[in-house]
N, CA, C and O of each residue as an XYZ file, in Angstrom:
328
protein
N       2.090    -13.179     -1.397
C       2.825    -14.265     -0.793
C       1.945    -15.507     -0.872
O       0.808    -15.505     -0.400
N       2.474    -16.553     -1.465
C       1.700    -17.786     -1.568
C       2.363    -18.960     -0.843
O       1.745    -20.006     -0.642
N       3.628    -18.775     -0.454
C       4.346    -19.842      0.239
C       5.412    -19.238      1.149
O       6.049    -18.237      0.821
N       5.581    -19.876      2.289
C       6.664    -19.505      3.204
C       7.409    -20.773      3.545
O       6.801    -21.774      3.926
N       8.717    -20.740      3.411
C       9.551    -21.903      3.699
C      10.449    -21.574      4.873
O      11.169    -20.576      4.853
N      10.408    -22.416      5.899
C      11.336    -22.271      7.015
C      12.293    -23.458      6.976
O      12.026    -24.523      7.533
N      13.404    -23.238      6.307
C      14.369    -24.324      6.145
C      15.241    -24.495      7.365
O      16.001    -25.461      7.445
N      15.153    -23.575      8.331
C      15.945    -23.699      9.553
C      15.243    -24.550     10.628
O      15.887    -25.021     11.565
N      13.923    -24.743     10.488
C      13.230    -25.548     11.486
C      13.547    -27.037     11.231
O      13.936    -27.432     10.132
N      13.366    -27.832     12.278
C      13.601    -29.262     12.160
C      12.305    -29.973     12.518
O      11.901    -29.946     13.680
N      11.633    -30.614     11.551
C      11.958    -30.652     10.133
C      11.636    -29.292      9.486
O      10.935    -28.473     10.080
N      12.143    -29.060      8.284
C      11.759    -27.848      7.545
C      10.243    -27.816      7.363
O       9.606    -28.865      7.271
N       9.670    -26.630      7.313
C       8.219    -26.507      7.110
C       7.937    -25.523      5.989
O       8.758    -24.671      5.650
N       6.742    -25.675      5.426
C       6.289    -24.775      4.364
C       4.834    -24.437      4.626
O       4.019    -25.332      4.850
N       4.501    -23.159      4.600
C       3.132    -22.702      4.698
C       2.602    -22.442      3.296
O       3.254    -21.780      2.489
N       1.416    -22.967      3.012
C       0.765    -22.775      1.727
C      -0.677    -22.329      1.922
O      -1.361    -22.810      2.825
N      -1.136    -21.420      1.087
C      -2.524    -20.975      1.124
C      -3.397    -22.084      0.519
O      -2.957    -22.836     -0.351
N      -4.644    -22.165      1.003
C      -5.522    -23.245      0.544
C      -6.986    -22.834      0.727
O      -7.319    -22.049      1.614
N      -7.837    -23.372     -0.116
C      -9.285    -23.213      0.079
C      -9.634    -23.826      1.434
O      -9.146    -24.912      1.744
N     -10.466    -23.166      2.257
C     -10.751    -23.669      3.609
C     -11.220    -25.114      3.678
O     -10.730    -25.867      4.520
N     -12.144    -25.528      2.831
C     -12.635    -26.930      2.913
C     -11.525    -27.907      2.543
O     -11.390    -28.962      3.164
N     -10.739    -27.561      1.543
C      -9.647    -28.433      1.131
C      -8.561    -28.484      2.192
O      -7.936    -29.525      2.395
N      -8.336    -27.370      2.865
C      -7.339    -27.323      3.952
C      -7.698    -28.352      5.019
O      -6.837    -29.096      5.488
N      -8.955    -28.389      5.394
C      -9.394    -29.359      6.425
C      -9.198    -30.790      5.935
O      -8.729    -31.644      6.687
N      -9.554    -31.055      4.682
C      -9.397    -32.417      4.137
C      -7.930    -32.833      4.160
O      -7.617    -33.966      4.523
N      -7.036    -31.938      3.780
C      -5.624    -32.281      3.755
C      -5.112    -32.583      5.149
O      -4.324    -33.510      5.336
N      -5.557    -31.806      6.136
C      -5.139    -32.036      7.519
C      -5.636    -33.376      8.033
O      -4.927    -34.075      8.756
N      -6.862    -33.732      7.656
C      -7.455    -34.997      8.088
C      -6.718    -36.199      7.466
O      -6.618    -37.255      8.091
N      -6.217    -36.040      6.269
C      -5.637    -37.154      5.532
C      -4.141    -37.309      5.759
O      -3.616    -38.413      5.612
N      -3.439    -36.236      6.112
C      -1.991    -36.277      6.239
C      -1.557    -35.738      7.605
O      -1.858    -34.593      7.939
N      -0.862    -36.541      8.385
C      -0.380    -36.116      9.686
C       0.597    -34.953      9.577
O       0.689    -34.134     10.492
N       1.323    -34.874      8.470
C       2.353    -33.852      8.293
C       1.770    -32.533      7.786
O       2.524    -31.602      7.500
N       0.457    -32.436      7.671
C      -0.180    -31.180      7.279
C      -1.063    -30.728      8.432
O      -1.950    -31.453      8.882
N      -0.802    -29.526      8.894
C      -1.528    -29.005     10.064
C      -1.900    -27.546      9.833
O      -1.435    -26.945      8.864
N      -2.729    -26.960     10.699
C      -3.114    -25.579     10.529
C      -1.894    -24.657     10.417
O      -0.869    -24.881     11.060
N      -2.024    -23.642      9.604
C      -0.890    -22.748      9.315
C      -0.321    -22.090     10.551
O      -1.023    -21.417     11.305
N       0.961    -22.301     10.739
C       1.684    -21.713     11.904
C       1.792    -20.215     11.701
O       2.316    -19.760     10.685
N       1.307    -19.457     12.647
C       1.309    -17.978     12.628
C       0.599    -17.389     11.397
O       0.940    -16.304     10.927
N      -0.378    -18.119     10.897
C      -1.148    -17.670      9.730
C      -2.631    -17.827     10.058
O      -2.980    -18.386     11.098
N      -3.510    -17.335      9.171
C      -4.927    -17.559      9.311
C      -5.154    -19.048      9.117
O      -5.002    -19.547      8.002
N      -5.511    -19.763     10.159
C      -5.583    -21.220     10.109
C      -6.710    -21.736      9.237
O      -6.737    -22.915      8.883
N      -7.628    -20.873      8.893
C      -8.691    -21.274      7.985
C      -8.167    -21.373      6.537
O      -8.620    -22.224      5.772
N      -7.236    -20.524      6.176
C      -6.774    -20.411      4.796
C      -5.358    -20.921      4.547
O      -4.917    -20.977      3.399
N      -4.646    -21.289      5.596
C      -3.256    -21.687      5.433
C      -2.974    -23.006      6.130
O      -3.491    -23.273      7.215
N      -2.144    -23.831      5.490
C      -1.669    -25.074      6.054
C      -0.154    -25.011      6.204
O       0.540    -24.380      5.407
N       0.334    -25.668      7.226
C       1.778    -25.849      7.381
C       2.073    -27.306      7.053
O       1.436    -28.218      7.582
N       3.042    -27.509      6.177
C       3.487    -28.846      5.802
C       4.814    -29.108      6.495
O       5.754    -28.323      6.369
N       4.887    -30.206      7.223
C       6.150    -30.644      7.801
C       6.882    -31.425      6.723
O       6.415    -32.477      6.287
N       8.013    -30.920      6.297
C       8.768    -31.552      5.206
C       9.747    -32.546      5.821
O      10.966    -32.404      5.730
N       9.160    -33.549      6.447
C       9.943    -34.571      7.165
C      10.149    -35.848      6.344
O      10.669    -36.844      6.848
N       9.737    -35.806      5.087
C       9.884    -36.982      4.211
C       8.634    -37.826      4.142
O       8.568    -38.743      3.324
N       7.634    -37.554      4.971
C       6.419    -38.371      4.944
C       5.468    -37.969      3.837
O       4.605    -38.761      3.457
N       5.601    -36.750      3.304
C       4.771    -36.282      2.190
C       5.575    -36.483      0.909
O       6.731    -36.071      0.817
N       4.947    -37.122     -0.076
C       5.620    -37.287     -1.370
C       5.935    -35.918     -1.960
O       5.168    -34.966     -1.815
N       7.076    -35.844     -2.626
C       7.454    -34.594     -3.283
C       6.411    -34.164     -4.292
O       6.136    -32.973     -4.439
N       5.819    -35.145     -4.998
C       4.785    -34.817     -5.990
C       3.583    -34.175     -5.343
O       2.967    -33.283     -5.926
N       3.229    -34.626     -4.114
C       2.084    -34.049     -3.414
C       2.398    -32.598     -3.031
O       1.566    -31.709     -3.212
N       3.581    -32.372     -2.511
C       3.969    -31.009     -2.121
C       3.897    -30.102     -3.357
O       3.367    -28.993     -3.287
N       4.425    -30.573     -4.468
C       4.376    -29.788     -5.726
C       2.947    -29.534     -6.142
O       2.639    -28.438     -6.610
N       2.046    -30.518     -5.987
C       0.649    -30.357     -6.348
C      -0.049    -29.312     -5.481
O      -1.010    -28.681     -5.922
N       0.429    -29.129     -4.254
C      -0.193    -28.164     -3.331
C       0.310    -26.741     -3.542
O      -0.356    -25.785     -3.142
N       1.466    -26.590     -4.160
C       2.031    -25.260     -4.375
C       1.200    -24.492     -5.408
O       0.890    -23.319     -5.200
N       0.840    -25.135     -6.508
C       0.148    -24.432     -7.600
C      -1.189    -23.808     -7.154
O      -1.442    -22.640     -7.449
N      -2.049    -24.566     -6.450
C      -3.307    -23.933     -6.006
C      -3.079    -22.751     -5.073
O      -3.855    -21.795     -5.090
N      -2.016    -22.803     -4.250
C      -1.690    -21.690     -3.365
C      -1.338    -20.465     -4.198
O      -1.816    -19.363     -3.933
N      -0.508    -20.667     -5.197
C      -0.146    -19.556     -6.111
C      -1.366    -19.017     -6.807
O      -1.558    -17.803     -6.870
N      -2.205    -19.904     -7.336
C      -3.400    -19.474     -8.064
C      -4.362    -18.666     -7.187
O      -4.954    -17.693     -7.653
N      -4.518    -19.063     -5.921
C      -5.389    -18.303     -5.013
C      -4.871    -16.882     -4.805
O      -5.641    -15.922     -4.815
N      -3.584    -16.765     -4.619
C      -3.016    -15.442     -4.378
C      -3.065    -14.589     -5.624
O      -3.455    -13.423     -5.564
N      -2.676    -15.150     -6.750
C      -2.691    -14.410     -8.016
C      -4.110    -14.003     -8.392
O      -4.334    -12.900     -8.890
N      -5.062    -14.892     -8.153
C      -6.465    -14.608     -8.479
C      -7.027    -13.438     -7.728
O      -7.996    -12.823     -8.173
N      -6.438    -13.114     -6.589
C      -6.913    -11.998     -5.765
C      -6.227    -10.666     -6.138
O      -6.606     -9.610     -5.631
N      -5.241    -10.722     -7.005
C      -4.524     -9.505     -7.413
C      -5.351     -8.690     -8.413
O      -6.227     -9.234     -9.086
N      -5.076     -7.406     -8.507
C      -5.737     -6.593     -9.554
C      -5.420     -7.144    -10.935
O      -4.348     -7.707    -11.156
N      -6.356     -6.979    -11.864
C      -6.199     -7.568    -13.205
C      -4.931     -7.072    -13.900
O      -4.304     -7.838    -14.631
N      -4.542     -5.833    -13.697
C      -3.339     -5.323    -14.358
C      -2.083     -6.068    -13.860
O      -1.153     -6.294    -14.634
N      -2.058     -6.436    -12.609
C      -0.932     -7.192    -12.072
C      -0.970     -8.625    -12.604
O       0.070     -9.178    -12.961
N      -2.147     -9.224    -12.659
C      -2.271    -10.578    -13.214
C      -1.795    -10.633    -14.655
O      -1.179    -11.614    -15.073
N      -2.080     -9.573    -15.422
C      -1.633     -9.510    -16.825
C      -0.120     -9.479    -16.904
O       0.460    -10.114    -17.785
N       0.524     -8.770    -16.021
C       1.993     -8.715    -15.990
C       2.554    -10.092    -15.677
O       3.543    -10.500    -16.286
N       1.948    -10.822    -14.741
C       2.426    -12.126    -14.369
C       2.195    -13.179    -15.446
O       2.937    -14.157    -15.535
N       1.170    -12.977    -16.258
C       0.861    -13.950    -17.293
C       1.923    -13.843    -18.381
O       1.870    -14.575    -19.369
């Protein structure tokens, strides 16, 4: 799991996995990014999709989340995904 979307919340939210140091930087720079709700707050951020974050930024944050999760999978599973 690399992303969780709660489209029923107001505003909608998305949890993304992140390198711990980068997670802190993102939280410091963007009010709409906060520690991961119901997740390991060191490794996960929650993004409030209230329109304050550019769509391009949200898209840029999804790929590293995916890469972190896939990188931790066994090599045979990574080969299937490639």
